N, C-alpha and C positions, 0 to 999 in steps of 0.2 A: 842602528837609529836612522829613522827617514830623514831625506834631505829636508833642512829647515828652510831653506830658500824656497823650495818648491811648496812645502806645507804653509809657508807665509803666503804665497801667491794664491793657494786653494782659499786660504782663510779669508784673504781680501775679496775674493769672488762671492763668498757666503755671508760675509759679515753683514752686508747691507740687508739680507733677509732675516727679518726678526721672526724666530719660531714662534713667540708668543702669539703672534697673529694668528697663526694656524690652530692653534690652542683655543683661541677666542672663538674662531670660525667653527671648530668641531663643537663646542659647547652650546652656541647658539643654534647650530644645525640640529644637534642632539635634542634640544628642548622643541624645536618644531617638529622634528620627526616624532617624538612622544606624543605631542598634542595632535598630529595629524593620524597617528595609528589608532590613538582613543577615539577620534572622529570616525574613522574608518569602521571600527567596531560599532559605535553607536548608530551609524547609518545603516549598517548591516542588520542590527537588532530592529530598527524601525521598518525596514523592508520586509524582514522576517514576519514582524507582526502584521503587516498588509497583507501576507500571504494568508496567514492564519485567520484574519478577519474575513477576507473574501471566502475561504474555505467555509467558515462558521455561517456567513450570512447566505451563502449559495450564489454568489455573484461571480463575475469573471475571475477565475483563479490564474488563468494562463498569463496575463499581462504582469501582475506583480511578481509571478514566479519567474517569469523572464528577467524582470529588472533585477531581482535578487540574485540570480545566477550569472548576469553579466556584470554586477558590482563585485560579487565575491571573486570571480576569475580574474578580474583587473586591479584587485586592491590587496594589500597586505593586512595581516590582523584581522581578518574577517571569517575566521572559524566559526561554524554554525553551533557547534556543541563544545562544552568544556566540563571537566570533572569526570570522576569515575562512574558516577550515577546517572550521566546524561543519556537522553533518548536517543538511540541510533537505529536507523538514520534519523538525523535531526529534523528534517522536514517531512511531516506526514499529514497527508490531507484526510484526516480521519472523518469528518463530516461527510465529505464527498463520498468516501467509501462506504460508511454507513448508510448514505442515501441510496447508493447503488445496491447495497445488500438488501435493503428494504424494499427497493423497487422490484428487485427479483423476486423476494418472496411475495409480494402482492401480485406480480404476474403469475407466479405459478399457482397462488391461491384462487385467482380467478379463472385461470384456465382449468384447474381441478374442479372448481364449482360448476363450471359449464359442463365439463365432461360427466360430471355425475348427474346433472339435470339432463343431458342427453341420454345416459345410460337409463334412467328411470322412464322416459319416454319411450324410448325403443324397446325396453323389456316389457313395458306395459303392453304395447303392440304385439310383441311375441308371446306373451304369457299374460293373456287378459283374465284368466280364470283366478279364483281364490278370493276368500273374504278379506283376509288380512294383507294379501300379496306377498306372504313369505315365500311362495315358490319363485318369485323373481329375485329373490337375494343373491343366488348363486350368479345369475344372469348379470345383475349390476356389478357385482364384484369382478367378474371376468372382464367386464367391458371397461371398467375403470382400470383394472390392473394392466391391461394391453394398451391404455391410451393415456395413461397418466403422465403428468409432465414433470421432469425433474430439474432441479434448480440448477444453473449454469453457474460453475466455479468463476469468481471474479478475482484474479491475481492481485493481492495487495501490494506486489512489488511496483506495480505501475502507478502506485499513488505515494511512494516514498522516495525521497531524493536526499542526496548527500553532496553538496558542492565544497570543493576543497580550494582554499585561497594559496596563492603562490607564496613561496618563499620571500620573493622580492618582486615588486611590481614598479613600472615607471610612473608612480604618482607622486604627490607631494611627500608622503611619508617615506617612499623608496629613495627618492632623489636627497631628500635632506638627510637620511639615514648614511646614504653613500657618502655624501659630501662630509659628514661627520667622521666617519670612519677614515676617510682619506685625510681630512685635517688632521686627526689625531696622530696618524701614522707620519705624516710630514712633520709634525711638531717634533715626535719622538726622534725621528732621523736627524733633523737639523739640530736639536738641542743637543743631542749626543754627539754629533759631528763637531758642533762649536766647542763642547766641553773637552772633547779628545784632542782637537787642534791646538787650543789654548794650553791644554797640559803639555804638549809636545813641544810646543814653542816657547813657553816660559818656565815650565818646571825643571828644565834642565839647563836653565841659564847659570 
C-alpha cells in the first residue's frame, strides 16, 4: 500500500488545480477549431473559384493560382478534392489549355495555307503548260508534303495542379486544435489522478 502521508502531500499539491477548467478549455478550443477549419475550407473554395474564373475569362491566372497554392500549403482542411468521383488533379486550366490547342491548330492551318499558295505559284512557273493544270498536281503535292507544318504537342501536365494541405499548420485552426487536445489530456490525467488519490486516501480508512 502506498505511503498515505506521501499521497496526502501529493494530493494537497494537485487539489487546487481544478481539472474541469481544462475540460472547459478543451471544449471552447474545440469549437473554435471546428469553425476555423470550416472557414479555411470556404476560403480555399473561394480562391479556387478565382482561379477557374481567371482561366475562363482569359485574364491573369498566375496571381490567383499563387494565392491558392500559398493558402493551401499554410492551412489545414484545405484539400482541393473530395469524394471518389472528384476530378484529379483538382486544378485544371481547361480553358487556357484549349485556347493553346486552338492557337496551335490555327498556326498550322495558316502555315499550310501559305505553303499551298506558294506551291501553286512555284509549280505554275515550273509547269506553265496544260489547260486544266492537272499536270501540276504532282508538283504541288510533292512541294506540300516536303514543307508541310506539323502541330506541336502541348503537354497538358503543365496546366494541371494538385496542392496538398498539411496535417497541421500554425494557424488559428491548428493552434486551437492543439490546445483542445492538450486540454483534454490534462483533464483526463488530473481527473484520474484526483480520483485515484482520493480512493487511496479515504477508501482504506
